[in-house]
C-alpha positions in Angstrom: -2.9 11.4 -22.5 -1.5 8.0 -21.6 -0.2 7.5 -18.0 1.6 4.4 -16.9 2.0 3.0 -13.4 5.2 1.6 -11.9 6.3 0.4 -8.5 9.4 2.0 -7.0 11.3 0.6 -4.1 13.7 3.2 -3.0 16.9 1.9 -1.4 17.0 4.5 1.3 13.5 3.5 2.5 12.3 0.7 4.7 11.3 -2.2 2.3 7.8 -2.2 3.7 7.1 1.0 1.8 6.6 1.1 -2.0 6.0 4.2 -4.1 3.2 3.7 -6.6 4.1 6.1 -9.4 1.6 7.2 -12.0 4.0 8.8 -14.5 4.6 12.5 -13.7 1.1 12.9 -12.4 1.3 11.7 -8.8 2.9 9.2 -6.4 0.7 7.1 -4.2 2.2 4.9 -1.4 1.7 1.3 -0.4 2.7 0.2 3.2 2.9 -3.4 4.3 2.4 -4.1 8.0 2.0 -7.4 10.0 -1.7 -6.9 10.2 -2.7 -4.6 7.3 -1.8 -3.4 3.9 -2.4 0.3 3.5 -2.7 2.1 0.2 -2.4 5.9 0.5 -4.4 7.3 -2.4 -5.9 5.6 -5.4 -4.5 7.7 -8.3 -6.4 9.6 -10.9 -8.6 6.9 -12.5 -10.0 3.5 -11.6 -7.9 2.0 -14.5 -4.7 3.4 -13.0 -5.6 2.1 -9.5 -6.3 -1.4 -11.0 -2.9 -1.3 -12.8 -1.3 -0.5 -9.4 -3.2 -3.4 -7.6 -2.2 -5.8 -10.4 1.5 -4.8 -10.1 1.3 -5.3 -6.3 -0.1 -8.8 -7.0 -0.5 -11.3 -4.2 1.2 -8.9 -1.8 -1.9 -6.7 -1.8 -4.2 -9.7 -1.1 -2.0 -11.2 1.7 -3.6 -9.0 4.4 -6.8 -6.9 4.8 -6.5 -3.7 2.7 -7.2 -0.3 4.1 -7.2 2.7 1.8 -6.4 6.2 3.0 -7.7 9.1 0.8 -5.3 11.9 1.7 -7.6 14.6 0.3 -10.3 15.0 -2.4 -8.1 16.3 -5.2 -8.8 14.4 -8.4 -5.3 12.9 -8.8 -5.5 11.3 -5.3 -8.9 9.7 -5.1 -10.6 9.3 -8.5 -9.4 5.7 -8.6 -11.6 4.8 -5.6 -14.1 2.9 -7.9 -11.4 0.2 -8.3 -11.4 -0.7 -4.6 -15.1 0.0 -3.8 -16.5 -2.9 -1.8 -13.0 -4.5 -1.5 -11.4 -2.2 1.1 -12.4 0.3 3.7 -11.6 3.9 2.8 -10.5 6.3 5.5 -10.4 10.1 5.1 -10.8 13.3 7.1 -14.4 14.4 7.9 -13.9 17.5 5.7 -13.5 15.2 2.7 -17.2 14.4 2.6 -18.0 18.1 2.7 -15.7 18.7 -0.3 -17.2 15.7 -2.1 -20.8 17.0 -1.6 -19.9 20.4 -3.0 -21.2 20.9 -6.6 -17.7 21.9 -7.7 -16.5 18.3 -7.3 -18.8 17.1 -10.0 -18.0 20.1 -12.2 -14.3 19.3 -12.1 -15.1 15.8 -13.2 -17.2 17.0 -16.1 -14.6 19.5 -17.2 -11.7 17.0 -17.1 -13.8 14.3 -18.9 -14.4 16.8 -21.7 -10.6 17.4 -21.9 -9.5 13.8 -21.7 -11.6 10.6 -22.3 -9.5 8.6 -19.8 -11.7 10.1 -17.0 -14.9 8.8 -18.5 -15.1 5.8 -16.0 -14.5 7.9 -12.9 -17.1 7.7 -10.1 -16.9 10.1 -7.2 -16.8 7.6 -4.4 -16.2 9.0 -0.9 -14.7 7.4 2.3 -16.4 4.8 4.5 -14.8 6.1 7.7 -13.9 9.7 8.7 -12.2 11.3 11.6 -11.5 14.9 12.9 -8.0 15.7 14.0 -6.1 12.5 13.9 -6.6 8.7 14.0 -4.3 5.7 14.1 -4.0 2.5 12.1 -2.4 -0.2 14.2 -0.5 -2.5 11.9 1.4 -4.5 14.6 5.0 -3.8 13.6 4.2 -0.3 12.2 1.8 2.4 13.4 0.3 4.8 10.8 -0.8 8.0 12.4 -3.2 10.0 10.1 -2.7 13.6 10.9 -5.0 16.5 9.8 -2.7 18.9 7.9 -5.0 21.5 6.3 -3.9 24.5 4.3 -3.3 22.9 0.9 -6.9 21.7 1.2 -9.3 21.7 4.1 -9.4 17.9 4.3 -5.7 17.1 3.8 -4.0 14.5 5.9 -0.4 13.3 6.2 0.7 9.9 7.4 3.4 9.6 10.2 5.1 6.2 10.8 7.0 6.7 14.0 8.8 3.3 14.1 10.8 4.2 11.0 10.5 8.0 11.2 8.9 8.4 7.9 6.3 11.0 7.0 4.2 10.5 3.9 3.4 14.2 3.5 1.4 13.9 0.2 0.6 17.5 -0.8 1.2 19.3 2.5 4.9 19.4 1.5 5.9 19.8 -2.2 8.9 20.5 -4.4 9.5 23.2 -5.4 6.5 24.8 -3.6 3.2 23.7 -2.1 0.0 25.6 -2.9 -2.4 27.2 -0.4 -6.1 26.4 -0.8 -7.3 29.9 -1.2 -6.1 33.5 -1.4 -6.8 34.3 2.2 -5.0 34.7 5.4 -6.7 31.7 7.2 -5.5 29.2 4.6 -2.0 30.7 4.7 -1.9 30.3 8.5 -3.1 26.7 8.1 -0.6 25.6 5.6 2.3 27.2 7.6 1.0 25.5 10.8 0.8 22.2 9.0 4.4 22.5 7.6 5.6 23.3 11.2 3.7 20.3 12.5 5.4 18.1 10.0 8.8 19.7 10.7 8.4 19.1 14.4 8.0 15.3 13.8 11.7 15.3 13.1 11.3 12.7 10.4 14.2 11.0 8.7 12.4 10.9 5.4 9.5 13.2 4.2 7.9 11.9 1.1 5.5 14.2 -0.9 3.3 13.0 -3.7 5.0 15.4 -6.2 8.6 16.2 -6.6 10.3 12.9 -6.1 12.2 13.8 -3.0 12.7 12.1 0.3 14.6 14.9 2.1 13.1 16.5 5.2 14.9 19.7 4.2 12.0 20.2 1.7 9.8 21.1 4.7 12.1 23.8 5.8 12.5 25.0 2.2 8.7 25.4 1.9 8.6 27.3 5.2 11.5 29.6 4.1 9.6 30.2 0.8 6.5 31.4 2.6 8.7 33.5 5.0 10.5 35.1 2.1 7.2 35.8 0.4 5.9 37.5 3.5 9.1 39.5 3.8 8.8 40.8 0.2 5.2 41.7 0.6 5.6 43.5 3.9 7.0 46.7 2.5 4.8 47.0 -0.6 2.6 50.1 -0.9 -1.2 49.9 -1.1 -1.0 50.5 -4.9 1.4 47.7 -5.3 -0.7 45.3 -3.2 -3.7 46.0 -5.5 -1.7 45.3 -8.7 -3.3 42.2 -10.3 0.0 41.6 -12.1 2.1 41.6 -8.9 3.4 38.1 -9.4 5.1 39.1 -12.7 7.1 41.9 -11.0 10.8 41.4 -10.6 11.5 40.2 -7.1 8.1 38.6 -6.7 8.2 36.0 -9.5 8.4 32.3 -8.6 12.0 32.1 -9.9 12.9 34.9 -7.5 12.2 32.6 -4.5 13.1 29.1 -5.7 15.4 27.6 -8.2 13.5 26.1 -11.2 15.2 22.8 -12.3 16.6 23.2 -15.9 14.9 19.9 -16.9 11.4 20.8 -15.5 8.9 20.7 -18.3 7.4 24.0 -19.3 3.8 22.9 -18.5 5.0 22.0 -15.0 6.8 25.3 -14.6 3.5 27.0 -15.6 1.6 24.9 -13.0 3.9 26.0 -10.2 3.7 29.6 -11.4 0.0 29.4 -10.8 0.6 27.9 -7.4 2.9 30.8 -6.6 0.2 33.3 -7.7 -2.2 31.8 -5.3 0.4 31.8 -2.5 1.2 35.4 -3.3 -2.5 36.4 -3.2 -2.9 34.8 0.2 0.2 36.5 1.5 -1.0 39.9 0.2 -4.3 39.3 2.0 -2.5 38.5 5.2 -0.4 41.7 4.9 -3.6 43.8 4.4 -5.0 42.2 7.6 -1.7 42.9 9.4 -1.0 39.2 9.9 2.2 37.2 9.4 2.2 33.4 9.8 5.4 32.3 8.1 
């Protein structure tokens, strides 16, 4: 699989923000401030990250570079080897816990078997970690790194209050985000994170997938989880135990969100799997008598 990198300057956005787009795989973000350059995520391979740095050119070398790893999903941090020793990497403390888990190395082994482009990936963790939130002071812009768990335990979003922009990464997603696990705790966390982002009252909310800037995506995600809880609420115990529940009319992905006609089939299938996980978490919350949406 060949993935190319391009820089996208969106006319609606402040010109200090550049979208670093790796094909249909993921969007990273580059933010220029008076004192710092900040790269939020390093893409899926060192080669892709180097392509991005080359495209950014002298701009990236004009000020000290700080890299933020939003979370330890492969498409967001496997490019870290390209900036190792050249920039400080900041992430949530839970990122190191995820990185030390044997499953992280297993994912790399599995993906390398599937695609040789991952052969040069090294699992390189952050230099600096924090707990709930921390701040990068750029002079003209402030980047608040906010812990937004639920999609993953280590997930962080970036809030830039001076221009009312939230770089939501995977905490918000079009058409739907995915909860970390099929359990009530992670469902509560992702809904709380969505509400935290909603309450920022951002002018623009930019996820890493879906190519949208609209803050309405946050409310759409919350309404999706609320609708899911509403449909599950009145199911019988036998229905709740049905392993094929997500294929039942009224509980399929397309029953909750509109699927764009031009969305590739493999992408549709990906979000159907996300929906299955979300449904599983909602069922578990229903069994425990909880409702977080």
